[in-house]
N, C-alpha and C positions, 0 to 999 in steps of 0.2 A: 819911517819904516825900520824894522830891525831886520837883519839878515844873518844866518848862520850858513858857514860854508864848511863842509868837510873835505879836506884836500889829502891826497896822496902823492908824493913827489917821486919820479922814477929818473933820476939823472942817467943818462945812456954813457957813463963812464966807469971803468974798474974800481976807481977810488970814489965811490958815490957817497959814502957816509959823511965826509967833511961838506960837500954840497947841502945835503939834506940838513946837518946841523945849523950850517950859516943860514939858511932859509927860514928855519924856525926861530934861530935867534933875533933875526931881523924883525920877524912878526912879533916878537915878545917886547920889542923896544918902542913899539907904537902905542902910544896912549889913547884910550878910550875903546882898544879892542881886548875883548875875553879870548884867550888863546889857551887852548889845551891839548897837548900831545899825547898820544898813546904808542903803542909799537907800531901800528900800522898807519896812523893818520894824525892829522892835526885839525882841530875844529876852531873856527876863527869866528867870532859873532861880534856884533855891534850894529851902529848906524849904516844903513845901507850905503849911503854914499862915502862914508868913510873906509868901509870893508872893500868896496869896490876899487877906490883909488888907492890903497895900499896893495891890493892883490895885482892890481894893473902894474905898478911900479915894481914890485918885488918879482913877478912872473919875468919881466923884461932883464932884470939883475941877474936872475938865475940863468935866463937863456944867455945873456952875455958871457956870464962866468963858465957855465958848462959847455956850450954849444948846443947839443942836443940833450932835450929832456922831456918827459911826458909829465903833466899834470893830470890828475883825474879828481873832478871834483863835483860835489853836490850841493846845490844850493836849495835853501829852505828859508820861506818867509818865517822870520822868528819872532813876530810880534807877540805871540802868546808864549812863548819859551822863556822861563826862568833865566836860562844863561845870559840872554839878551838884555836884559832889564838894566 
């Protein structure tokens, strides 16, 4: 099964940009993921198990770095989407 996740990160820190950029950079190093970043969100797509394991690890890393942060996510079964093939 393929999964697409639209993610917006809100680090609760005055210097929020470096935390967002670091999160995106870490996602982009992961082989097997499609990652597309816009001004307001990042789309991550790929195999369901891979996407979920990467997000679990990277959410935790972000919380450890920032302390307080909010992730707003939309999850979509992406089996029929071109981006996840």
